[in-house]
N, C-alpha and C positions, 0 to 999 in steps of 0.2 A: 825756265820759261819756255813755253812750247810755240812762241812766234816772236819774230824780231823783224827789223827793216834793216837790211844790208846794203850798203852803198855799192851800186853798180858802176864800176869805174868808165865802161864804155859811155853809158847813159848819162853819168853825173849825177844820178839820183839814188836814194835809197829804195830797195824794193822789197815787198812782203817775203818772207821766209815763214810759211805755216807749216808746222809739223802735224796738225790734225787737220780733219775735215772741218769746213766751216761751221757746220751744225754741232760739231762737238765742243765748239767753244762757249764759255759762259755768255750771257748777256752783256756783262761788265767787260770781258775780254773783247767781243765783237765791236763794242761801243768804243773802246781804247784803240783797237786796230783801225776802225773806221776814221776815228778822229785824226789819228797819226797819218793816215793815208791822204787825207783832205789836205792836211798841211803840206805834204810831199807833193801831192797833185797841184796844188796851186803853185808851185815853184816851175812846173813843166814849162808854160809859155815862155818864162824868161830862159829857160835853157835853150828852147828851140830857138829864140831870137839870138842869143849867143852864137849858136851853132850855125845860123844863118849867116850871121855877120862874117864867121870864118870861111865860110862857102863863097861869099861875095868877094872876099879878099883873095882867095885861091882862084877864082875865076879870073880876076884882074891879073894876077901872076900868069894864068895859063894864056891869056890873051897877048901876052907880049913875049912869051917864053918860045925860044927858037930852037933849043935842045929837044929833040923828040923823046929821050929817055925821062927828062925831067916833066915834060909835057904829060907822058902817061902816068907819072907818079903822082903829078897835081891832079890829072882826072880820076885816079883810084882814090885819093884822099876825098875828093869832093863826092864821088859815089858813096863812099863809106860814112861820110857825115850825113848825107841825105839819107841813107838807111837808118843812121842813128835819129835822125828828126822822125822818120816814118814810125818807128819802134816808139818813141816818145808818143806821138800822136796816139798809137794804140793804147798805151799805159794811160794816157790822159783820159781815155773813155772807160777806164777801170774805176768806177766811183763806189756804188753801193753793193757791187758784186765781187768783192776780193773773196776768192776761194782757193782751196788748196791747190787747185790746178794751176791757178795764176802764179803761184809761188814756186812751182817747178819749172820755171820758165827757163 
């Protein structure tokens, strides 16, 4: 197979791995890829909400944390989660335009 969806551990969703340029895929393959992507894309809002809940919990911990080192660690974790949410939003916008360049993320 010249395409697949592979789970991205950081984002928590499968991402497209395309071995060919989009135009090189048959109409059938393109339809299958787009259908699978739409299924995955539909899970992104729930993934974002889950990460937002983690951020809220960590912000609550940060508000009462007195240890500077632990505060820095919590702040770093929050920043990483926020970056992940931002990237999920970018992937959510990828709908009918899955290209080989997107798979090389």
